[in-house]
KEKOL-669289 format. One record per residue: x, y, z of N, C-alpha, C in turn. Coordinates in steps of 0.001 Angstrom, whole numbers. Each point is the difference from the previous one (the first is absolute). Last residue first. Layout:
// KEKOL-669289
> X|Y|Z|X|Y|Z|X|Y|Z
...
// end
This chain:
// KEKOL-669289
> 95070|158542|94975|-562|981|924|-1320|-453|566
> 2666|-2219|-3437|314|-408|1388|-626|929|1023
> -346|719|-4728|-726|-1242|297|277|-486|1425
> 2260|3815|-1938|-1365|285|482|-745|-1262|394
> 4539|298|-2013|-111|48|1447|-1411|175|523
> 825|1470|-4916|997|-787|730|-165|191|1506
> -2514|2216|-3690|-621|-1039|848|1002|-793|826
> 1202|3385|-3258|-737|654|1081|-563|-1026|983
> 2082|-1535|-3921|972|489|975|-641|787|1133
> -2753|-1719|-3479|746|-1114|580|962|488|1073
> -2355|3115|-2660|-797|-554|1088|717|-1142|693
> 2043|1903|-3799|-52|972|1099|-755|-567|1192
> 86|-2526|-3985|1315|13|649|-2|934|1207
> -3873|-149|-2701|189|-1285|682|1307|-10|786
> -904|3731|-2704|-877|-40|1182|208|-1292|781
> 2294|507|-4113|550|891|1030|-849|-30|1261
> -1553|-2452|-3705|1273|-564|464|568|847|1137
> -3773|1617|-2237|-350|-1108|881|1240|-668|581
> 526|3370|-3243|-470|572|1256|-352|-1088|1009
> 1285|-1395|-4325|1117|639|696|-427|587|1340
> -3063|-3971|-1530|647|1042|-789|1062|684|851
> -1778|-5266|426|12|1342|586|653|990|-960
> -452|-4912|-562|-1171|780|-421|-62|1406|592
> 3572|-3342|967|-99|227|-1440|-1121|969|-397
> 1750|-2049|4311|34|1455|-207|-318|392|-1439
> 280|-4584|1517|-951|639|912|-105|1506|-232
> 3250|-2564|-2351|-1344|-266|-511|-1067|658|871
> 4534|87|1337|-264|951|-1075|-1403|-199|-578
> 1373|-3029|3324|-56|1356|552|-315|1026|-1086
> 716|-4532|-1229|-1276|165|694|-153|1429|528
> 4093|-1213|-1984|-1062|16|-1003|-1357|243|643
> 3691|-595|2845|100|1270|-721|-1135|126|-1010
> 471|-4068|2262|-512|1035|899|36|1378|-662
> 1887|-3682|-2303|-1458|-150|79|-621|1094|867
> 4701|-199|-237|-567|422|-1272|-1519|-87|-3
> 2346|-1712|3669|10|1463|13|-595|548|-1290
> 688|-4608|366|-1137|417|828|-106|1518|65
> 3732|-1764|-2238|-1224|-335|-728|-1235|448|771
> 4194|420|2083|-139|980|-1076|-1279|-248|-796
> 1140|-3085|3335|-353|1282|594|-228|1056|-1069
> 1534|-4270|-1299|-1394|-68|447|-449|1328|577
> 4510|-361|-1255|-849|-95|-1187|-1475|-28|386
> 3382|-82|3406|-186|1318|-622|-955|-54|-1186
> 1060|-2901|4323|-592|-322|-1306|-350|1311|-698
> 2415|101|4043|-7|-1456|-140|-558|-429|-1357
> 130|4573|1636|1267|-431|-586|73|-1511|-196
> -3712|2247|2173|-14|184|-1454|1269|-520|-659
> -1484|-2233|4722|271|1328|-545|75|39|-1510
> -1152|-3739|3098|1427|294|67|367|1329|-615
> -4317|-2146|-1758|531|-424|1287|1511|206|22
> -2581|3226|-3269|205|-1444|128|538|-333|1387
> -2905|4417|-272|1267|-484|-508|67|-1531|93
> -4197|3917|-435|578|-1130|723|1275|-479|-684
> -2253|4938|132|275|-1048|-973|757|-1121|707
> -3574|4100|1659|1241|-729|256|139|-1101|-1043
> -2807|5044|138|35|-1443|-224|1377|-558|340
> -1327|4693|468|-1282|-582|-385|4|-1515|-52
> 2770|3981|3154|48|-735|-1261|-1361|-656|-242
> 323|2743|3670|1066|638|-770|155|-679|-1363
> -3006|-1027|3921|-542|563|-1228|1034|708|-857
> 380|-2618|4271|-99|1457|122|-593|656|-1247
> 782|-4689|110|-920|299|1108|-207|1504|147
> 3163|-1598|-3111|-1356|-290|-464|-1019|366|1079
> 4554|392|1058|-382|1012|-978|-1414|-216|-527
> 1951|-3210|2946|-277|1262|692|-528|1045|-980
> 1468|-4000|-1844|-1233|-251|757|-412|1245|793
> 4102|-45|-2322|-1119|111|-938|-1331|-182|722
> 4008|1795|3033|-265|-1145|-875|-1176|257|-937
> 1966|2812|3691|521|215|-1348|-366|-1108|-990
> -373|1936|5147|-1093|-494|-856|340|195|-1480
> 2569|1072|4277|-246|922|-1114|-1158|-428|-902
> 1770|-2588|3791|-769|1172|437|-377|930|-1146
> 2763|-3862|-767|-1325|-414|461|-868|1205|339
> 4476|730|-1192|-720|-506|-1171|-1415|-425|380
> 3086|1289|3394|-596|1135|-711|-830|-470|-1183
> 2516|-3171|2416|-1121|493|801|-741|1118|-714
> 3913|-1599|-2008|-1008|-1056|-1|-1241|435|778
> 3842|2846|-106|-755|-2|-1252|-1100|-1053|-6
> 3554|1567|3296|-1399|-210|360|-904|-90|-1224
> 4814|971|10|-245|-1420|299|-1449|-283|381
> 2210|4372|-998|-563|-717|-1137|-341|-1443|275
> 355|4691|2941|453|-1382|59|-673|-795|-1111
> -1073|4436|1761|1429|95|-300|650|-1385|6
> -4781|980|407|770|-498|1140|1500|171|-164
> -3308|1681|-3224|-748|-17|1251|855|-388|1204
> 1857|110|-4478|-529|1324|343|-634|-2|1388
> 1619|-4057|-1837|1120|907|258|-476|1380|445
> -3198|-3232|-1349|630|-405|1251|1136|947|375
> -2061|551|-4162|-912|412|1075|590|-340|1361
> 2340|-1478|-3789|95|1453|134|-905|506|1119
> -170|-4595|-1055|1311|347|549|123|1505|224
> -3928|-1720|-2109|56|-307|1432|1332|377|636
> -1588|2794|-4289|392|-1377|282|6|-248|1505
> -3390|3551|-2279|1408|-81|364|333|-1462|292
> -4328|1332|-1424|620|1318|-178|1495|-39|277
> -2831|-4365|-1913|185|803|1204|643|1341|-323
> -1424|-5417|-1586|-323|1353|-476|41|916|1208
> 1333|-5491|-1962|-183|963|1085|-165|1395|-592
> -743|-5679|-1558|619|1305|-219|-236|888|1225
> -1656|-4621|-979|1085|208|957|787|1283|-272
> -3858|-1198|-2680|-349|-483|1341|1081|295|1044
> -505|3221|-4248|298|-1416|163|-191|-368|1471
> -2786|4099|-1981|1267|-389|609|172|-1506|-63
> -2972|4531|-2480|81|-1378|463|1376|-253|607
> -3674|4186|-1719|1320|-317|542|-40|-1414|555
> -2867|3629|-3514|-9|-1270|713|1422|-335|409
> -772|4227|-1757|-1408|-399|131|-138|-1305|770
> 4490|2729|1067|-715|-505|-1169|-1471|-304|287
> 5005|1533|1662|-1231|711|327|-990|-255|-1135
> 4707|-1495|287|-1066|-939|381|-1293|696|420
> 4490|1892|-1225|-509|-714|-1180|-1165|-929|342
> 2159|2890|3272|107|803|-1224|-546|-702|-1230
> 503|-2069|4390|-1226|795|-164|-8|735|-1337
> 3932|-2334|1389|-1060|-871|-514|-1269|792|-294
> 3707|2263|1775|534|-695|-1165|-997|-946|-622
> -711|2336|4123|-427|710|-1202|522|-642|-1258
> 52|-3409|3920|-26|1453|59|-505|628|-1309
> 856|-5112|-414|469|844|1089|-116|1487|-316
> -1212|-5230|-1341|-608|1261|-416|308|1034|1069
> 1883|-5212|-1713|4|1116|944|-691|1210|-622
> -1151|-4025|-2391|959|-307|1051|-51|1051|1082
> -3019|142|-3663|440|-1384|-167|980|-443|1083
> -4176|3630|-1066|1221|-63|809|428|-1455|0
> -3131|2819|-3665|241|-1218|772|1303|148|769
> -4152|3061|-2963|1325|-115|608|99|-1278|815
> -3013|2842|-4187|31|-1125|938|1423|-129|519
> -3470|3768|-2836|1333|-440|417|-123|-1043|1098
> -3088|2679|-4299|126|-899|1155|1456|-276|338
> -1238|4709|-2173|-13|-1393|-457|143|-898|1224
> 285|4742|191|-1353|-281|-457|-124|-1381|-609
> 3464|2406|3922|-197|-729|-1253|-1477|-198|-327
> 2169|2061|4029|-639|830|-1025|-342|-746|-1281
> 2381|-1826|3909|-1347|396|421|-765|712|-1102
> 4559|-1210|-706|-809|-1211|179|-1446|357|302
> 3056|3513|-94|-316|-469|-1352|-842|-1271|57
> 1682|1748|4020|-1067|850|-530|-420|-452|-1395
> 3706|-2120|1961|-1225|-363|723|-1190|785|-535
> 4187|1179|-1649|-383|-1316|-509|-1286|-480|664
> 1924|3986|1528|-583|189|-1338|-427|-1331|-615
> 2231|-73|4173|-1304|649|136|-678|168|-1355
> 4400|-1658|115|-934|-997|534|-1399|596|101
> 3440|2896|-1221|-251|-946|-1087|-992|-1078|437
> 1534|3119|3209|-901|648|-961|-363|-945|-1133
> 3168|-1459|3104|-1309|109|649|-1023|622|-945
> 4559|-321|-1403|-681|-1294|-14|-1384|86|636
> 3746|3407|-1704|-1413|111|375|-780|-1288|-2
> 4881|1183|-740|-831|73|-1206|-1493|-107|297
> 3276|-270|3476|291|1247|-709|-893|164|-1224
> -184|-4039|2440|-594|1098|767|204|1324|-729
> 2057|-3765|-1814|-1451|-123|-134|-708|1128|738
> 4676|-322|446|-388|446|-1337|-1499|-53|-214
> 1789|-1727|4033|88|1471|-54|-451|520|-1357
> -2060|-4748|1537|1315|617|-159|-49|1515|-122
> -3414|-3898|661|133|1173|864|1343|715|-125
> -3717|-3183|-3117|1408|104|372|237|1291|791
> -4775|-2564|176|763|842|-921|1438|131|505
> -2406|-4438|1515|-282|1426|83|783|762|-1047
> -206|-4783|435|223|390|1393|-246|1483|211
> -2449|-3068|-3887|1157|834|305|89|275|1487
> -3419|-1709|-3969|862|-880|796|1286|758|283
> -5090|363|-2953|864|607|1008|780|-1054|764
> -2827|962|-4853|496|-1097|824|1026|564|976
> -4358|1779|-3501|1198|284|789|351|-1208|858
> -3101|1646|-4686|277|-1041|986|1296|344|710
> -4016|2648|-3285|1331|-36|618|67|-1109|1042
> -3023|1423|-4917|34|-285|1440|1425|-199|510
> -1547|3147|-4219|579|-1318|266|58|-249|1505
> -1281|4011|-3050|-1046|-878|506|464|-1417|283
> 2541|4069|-1446|-427|-932|-1047|-1019|-1027|491
> 1840|3393|2894|-263|734|-1246|-569|-913|-1075
> 1516|-1802|4122|-1262|721|170|-404|701|-1303
> 4202|-2098|200|-1076|-992|-12|-1358|672|97
> 3761|2716|450|-123|-466|-1383|-1132|-1018|-122
> 1098|1479|4275|-654|1086|-752|-172|-380|-1466
> 2369|-2980|2781|-1423|36|362|-735|1084|-759
> 4695|-308|-567|-688|-1141|-592|-1491|15|309
> 2733|3357|1944|15|135|-1458|-782|-1127|-663
> 719|-250|4626|-970|1048|-329|-108|159|-1509
> 3318|-2873|1565|-1326|-587|215|-1090|997|-346
> 4400|1523|-64|-250|-879|-1153|-1377|-638|132
> 1465|2481|3569|-365|906|-1091|-202|-772|-1300
> 1507|-2337|3746|-1402|384|200|-455|1002|-1059
> 4502|-1343|-94|-840|-1177|-188|-1465|335|137
> 3312|3249|912|-235|-161|-1437|-815|-1253|-305
> 1393|955|4509|-1099|846|-495|-292|-164|-1477
> 2068|-4277|2180|364|1407|208|-1114|872|-577
> -285|-5380|1859|-19|993|-1073|446|1376|480
> 774|-5373|1292|-218|1285|688|143|1134|-1006
> 745|-4875|-723|-1394|418|-65|-302|1319|677
> 4431|-1972|-505|-791|-796|942|-1469|451|62
> 3210|1675|-3252|80|657|1317|-912|-666|1020
> 1057|-1341|-4658|-1335|516|326|-62|647|1388
> 4132|-1841|-1613|-537|751|-1146|-1324|659|343
> 1909|-2970|3109|723|1264|-29|-544|886|-1122
> -1717|-4268|222|-432|749|1186|688|1348|66
> 1254|-3053|-3369|-1280|646|-302|-531|772|1209
> 4078|-2441|482|145|1065|-998|-1315|721|-253
> -45|-3758|2895|761|1113|580|111|1159|-979
> -4239|-2903|-775|1409|-358|175|727|1203|586
> -4622|299|-924|76|-1387|460|1422|-493|203
> -3230|4978|27|1099|-763|-566|101|-1374|625
> -3320|3780|608|1093|-156|963|1228|-671|-603
> -4294|3188|-1862|742|-1232|-280|1182|-79|958
> -5141|2719|-463|1369|-59|488|613|-1368|-298
> -4002|2477|-3033|282|-713|1235|1469|19|366
> -4350|845|-4059|1112|618|709|262|-795|1282
> -2950|-95|-5093|479|-722|1179|1171|747|616
> -4519|435|-3668|1220|655|479|401|-706|1288
> -3103|-1787|-4452|171|258|1426|1310|746|238
> -3864|-2327|-3981|1103|914|305|64|285|1497
> -2008|-4687|-1876|-385|1398|212|1226|848|338
> 69|-4873|-647|-493|625|-1220|-354|1467|107
> 1804|-2577|3663|-1098|-813|-544|-698|718|-1155
> 3243|3064|1549|-351|-1003|996|-1258|-708|-486
> 4255|3236|-2242|-1358|-553|-46|-158|-1070|1079
> 3238|4662|-204|-79|-1293|-657|-1445|-443|-80
> 3867|4141|1953|-1311|-345|-549|76|-1357|-698
> 2964|2326|4366|-153|41|-1439|-1407|-401|-404
> 4109|366|4426|-1346|144|-540|-16|29|-1507
> 3026|-229|5254|-86|-264|-1426|-1425|185|-495
> 3602|1228|4225|-1421|55|-333|-114|-79|-1512
> 4242|-339|1645|-694|-603|1142|-1499|-23|-239
> 3263|2051|-2954|-303|-1405|-266|-651|-702|1175
> 284|5189|-2079|150|-707|1271|-425|-1446|-226
> 1842|4571|-3109|-848|-1178|132|304|-672|1330
> 466|5439|-790|641|-1266|-358|-1032|-1115|-21
> -931|5015|150|1337|-218|549|660|-1272|-516
> -4259|1829|-1710|477|1102|827|1446|-204|439
> -3042|-3107|-2393|58|1212|-833|428|1230|815
> -161|-4754|1324|-1070|861|505|-87|1306|-777
> 1816|-5444|-1156|250|1413|212|-1204|787|459
> -520|-4584|-2940|1032|412|954|35|1509|137
> -3344|-4576|-1574|368|1389|-257|943|460|1111
> -1701|-5059|-2385|369|834|1148|357|1411|-433
> -3231|-3906|-2104|997|989|-417|342|881|1195
> -2613|-5074|-1311|372|1021|984|1119|883|-539
> -2946|-3878|-1741|362|1212|-747|432|1123|946
> -2511|-3453|2768|563|-211|-1331|268|1346|-658
> -622|-2028|5325|-142|1121|-939|670|-349|-1325
> -21|-2984|3891|-1382|462|-169|-189|1044|-1101
> 4297|-2170|1410|-1009|-1063|-50|-1382|496|-420
> 3818|2955|535|374|-1031|-987|-1096|-1047|-169
> -533|3341|3346|-94|574|-1348|294|-1068|-1055
> 539|-1179|4522|-1412|194|-328|-160|527|-1420
> 4365|-431|1645|-599|-1336|-133|-1471|116|-397
> 2457|3913|1010|301|-511|-1341|-568|-1399|-217
> -556|2032|4322|-698|730|-1067|256|-608|-1371
> 865|-3460|3858|193|1441|-62|-707|597|-1228
> -189|-4701|3532|-75|567|-1355|48|1520|42
> 2535|-2734|3842|-1381|307|-376|-29|548|-1420
> 3996|-1206|2574|-462|-805|-1134|-1481|200|-316
> 2505|2112|3714|614|396|-1276|-512|-758|-1214
> -2702|1383|4606|749|-1145|-518|557|323|-1392
> -2844|2686|3121|1317|433|-471|800|-1122|-650
> -4298|-719|1962|-216|1078|-971|1311|469|-618
> 126|-3124|3554|-479|-626|-1238|-182|1056|-1091
> 1130|1518|4277|1133|-713|-594|-401|-670|-1310
> -3380|2074|2470|927|1019|-484|1192|-656|-689
> -3044|-2732|2225|-552|460|-1279|903|1076|-614
> 1073|-1461|4272|303|-1041|-970|-554|362|-1369
> -1079|2838|3529|1426|106|-324|412|-1057|-1014
> -4469|-47|1649|259|1150|-876|1479|155|-367
> -1455|-4939|1065|-101|1246|758|207|1168|-969
> -1949|-5025|-1366|1108|939|-17|-276|1213|887
> -2395|-4452|-1165|93|657|1311|1183|962|71
> -1129|-2833|-3777|-1348|321|479|33|803|1290
> 3958|-1733|-2009|-488|1187|-711|-1454|344|346
> 2101|-3866|1981|824|1170|290|-595|1253|-628
> -1943|-4207|-913|-258|406|1387|751|1273|347
> 845|-1923|-4228|-1366|527|76|-311|510|1402
> 4114|-2199|-675|-8|1295|-690|-1373|656|105
> 485|-4359|1665|743|934|861|-10|1401|-608
> -1815|-3466|-2550|-874|307|1126|670|992|940
> 2516|-1615|-3600|-1076|855|-483|-939|399|1129
> 3451|-3071|960|559|1326|-273|-1085|965|-461
> -1183|-4503|615|311|613|1294|539|1418|-180
> -747|-2626|-3824|-1283|375|607|227|708|1335
> 3772|-1777|-2090|-522|1124|-787|-1320|488|585
> 1892|-3851|1805|698|1201|475|-444|1230|-793
> -1808|-4168|-1272|-367|270|1392|642|1298|500
> 1131|-1681|-4294|-1356|561|22|-422|379|1410
> 4123|-2227|-528|66|1348|-588|-1367|665|67
> 261|-4491|1253|615|863|1025|94|1439|-491
> -1507|-3293|-2998|-997|234|1045|533|941|1081
> 2915|-1416|-3512|-1036|929|-458|-1018|324|1065
> 4334|-2705|-412|-430|756|1193|-1084|1021|-365
> 3588|-3746|-2000|-1463|-29|-65|-559|671|1265
> 4884|596|-2901|-647|-378|1257|-1511|101|-126
> 3415|1268|-3414|-614|-1318|-55|-690|-444|1262
> 2145|4288|-1289|1056|-1012|-104|-546|-1416|74
> -2773|3854|482|563|74|-1351|1086|-1046|-210
> -1946|607|4266|-930|-678|-907|541|-23|-1424
> 2366|2432|3275|143|-1439|215|-882|-790|-964
> -429|4641|-24|1320|-349|-537|258|-1500|158
> -3836|1771|1936|-146|-52|-1458|1322|-369|-660
> -43|716|4641|-644|-1267|-350|-195|-131|-1509
> 1720|4049|1690|954|-1078|232|-580|-1353|-432
> -2791|3785|-117|1002|67|-1065|1029|-1133|135
> -3208|498|3417|-631|-478|-1228|1008|-20|-1141
> 1354|1945|4019|-65|-1455|121|-625|-628|-1247
> 28|4629|358|1361|-464|-254|55|-1531|76
> -3991|2097|1141|191|19|-1450|1417|-414|-381
> -1080|382|4586|-780|-1081|-604|224|-60|-1512
> 2011|3515|2409|613|-1276|378|-734|-1174|-644
> -1746|4365|-541|1256|-151|-740|648|-1348|288
> -3794|1286|2458|-357|-389|-1361|1257|-252|-824
> 567|1660|4377|-546|-1368|28|-378|-522|-1386
> 1603|4579|361|1020|-1029|206|-574|-1420|65
> -1921|4715|-641|-340|-1154|-837|962|-1170|201
> 384|4433|1997|-1090|-721|650|-451|-1230|-796
> 3469|2936|-1698|408|-632|1260|-1116|-843|618
> -84|501|-5278|35|962|1088|301|-728|1305
> 1516|-1628|-5110|-905|-172|1141|167|1138|1001
> 791|-1091|-5619|524|671|1182|-1034|-110|1118
> 1269|-2855|-4855|-994|548|927|673|567|1236
> 2358|-87|-4861|-177|-855|1149|-964|655|981
> -531|1166|-5151|974|218|1047|-318|-921|1163
> -1568|1901|-5412|96|-1138|903|1085|274|1036
> -2594|4216|-2145|1007|-996|-327|18|-1124|1010
> -4377|2831|-1472|1030|28|1022|1034|-1078|-304
// end
């Protein structure tokens, strides 16, 4: 991820003020002032404020964190974790979709297929990747890659982070719902292990299409839902301002998803969110990926499909 000035969310204002004070004191210290003890005191206070805040986030605040523009994105994970990565483009039917990227490479020496949504980190790249909202050709590209991986016995890793599939007229005309359904079906049909991680937003069929996996993990402050809180609020009350209330009622957090059995594991984020220490988050994610694939290593193709099928049949049953 490129170096950039830290961006604060509205609810982080107390932390922002303390960290701004630290920066001011460091500038004074650089000019010769002996204020090291004062800097350490305020740094400790800022860290404690950040920890207390993130230990008690509301579902709406988690939604804002999940959308933070500086969270690590698909290309950050690929650059850090995948060697010899060769991206593949196009769905062999219409066009290439840069919102949903994918290709083949090596993860810790083993061949792997990687697919995922890329939101972009700058204005130009966000426009290029359509803010991570894939069109039908993106999901058809995912199907093409997963089928190729299945043919050659290569495991599949999916990284989901999208506000949903792109709802434009062209996408509808080219069959986005059908493309999402076929991608979901392909995930379920794979005879190779597939692991999926929701790193930020996992919204609607746009996420389901690539996360119907043997093992599904979520970042601690990610969200996973059939619809955004704003859209649900608009539909139910014709009023988008109730999004904060809706976010709580919808049960969209990683903690909710684990309780319902929708996901298998939560990946803890650094204090202040994944964007505070992307390198540490990516490293921990790599370890979790390796462990997940290792757990599936001894299953044959039929065993892989049975395990995945049973996993989804069991969703919600543990609460019954």
